[in-house]
C-alpha positions, 0 to 999 in steps of 0.5 A: 526518516532513516532507512537502513537497507539491510538489517543483517549488516546494520551498525548504526544505533538509535536511542531507546528503540521502540520497535514493531515488526511486520509487512505493513502493506497498506498501512491501514487503520490496524497498522495505524493503531500499532504505530500510534501506540509505538510513537506514544511509547517512544515519547514516554522513554525519549526513544526512537519510533522504529519499524522492521519490515521485509522487502520483497513481501514474503508472499512474493518470495514464496510464490513468485508465480502468484505475486500478491496484490500489494496495496502499496509500492515500497516508496508509498509505504515508506512515505505513509510510515514517515507521515505516521511518525516512524523515524527509522525503518530497518529493511530485512531483504527477504530471501532463502537465508532470511526465510530459514532464520529460526524464531530464537535467533531472529529475536537475539540476532536481529531484534536485540543485537542489530535493532537494539530494541528497548520496547517492542509493540506488535499486532495480535497476529505477529508471526516471525521466523522459519515457518512463522513459528515465532509469536507474542508468547515467544517474544514475551519469554525472551524479554527479560534476557533481551532487555526489552518490554513487549506489548501486544495490540488488539485488532481494529474492528470496523462494521464487525470486520477485522481490518486487514490487508487481505480484507482491503484487497478483497474490497478493492478487487470487487470495486468497493472503494468507499469501504476500502477507504474506510478501512485504510483511513484514506482513499486507495491509490495506485502509483505508476508511470505514464506509458504510451498508448494508441492515442484513441482517447485523443481522437474522440475528445477524451485524451487519457494517461495510460498508467503502468502501476508499480504495485498490483491491487487493481480495482474491478473493471469499470469507470471510477471517480478519481483524482490524478496527482501530478507534481503534487497537484490534484486533478479530478479524473475519470478513470477507466480500468479494463479492456476498452471493448468498444475500441480494441478488446486487449489487455487490461489497462488503467486510463485516466482522463484528467479534467482540465489538464494540458501537458505531456505526461509520457514517462512521468510518475502519477498517482491516482486516488480512487473515490467511487465506481461509477459503472462497470465497463461496457461495450457500445454498439457505436462509437458515438454512444461511447462518446456520449457515455464518457461525456456523462461520466465526466459530468458526474466527476465534475459534480462529485468534486463540485 
């Protein structure tokens, strides 16, 4: 997959570009419908499945003190887009200059002159340009002049809910991982780097990898059935998200007890796939009671994967 770092200075051209535009955070089932149509259209005209996205996320630019709970890191999003069939990704660095581009020049200068779009496929809620004033109707009105055709894709509904990144964030933050998985079409995951902890898990017989995530949508505090992906291999895991009140009562951490794994993970990248919330985090009066409960949690993890 070709990644063009800055669409404003892009010079490389691709045959018969079939393009979609958006943040595509999560690459959920709604996004997948758009991409599926885009890939099919590219096959029809012997074209190039292409996507234009923003980095950082516009909400991160407009609200730097209230960064959105993103569902995917940049690298994860790129991997998902490649897997879905996208061959070229144009990155639009999102800054004050980008935010000031009006819808008309966005179409002429970016979509037509830089991306060389031949066919455009967008979601029902597509908005672009300064103050998000650009929409499907404007794209349609410019299509003859720009030499492209344009198609609007309707939303995906699941259990009467419109699939959206916002809805998925809400379910993840509430700890409803099975429904989030249903909307995503895959288990929700967090990628991050293993950082040093206090080693308390080791002393009670359940060593954990302390994960510093690369993106910010963290499930509700509690204990989860999960998998930890290390160097491409999956390991069943019991993951605790919270403050570990029985032991320390500090800032929220993500700690993965990786079953049947031995090795030093400090500083290494890890991905945790969440399947189900077992219980809320709780405080125990005695450490022995905590150890007993963790043992039960680990057994439930083993039973889930058995």
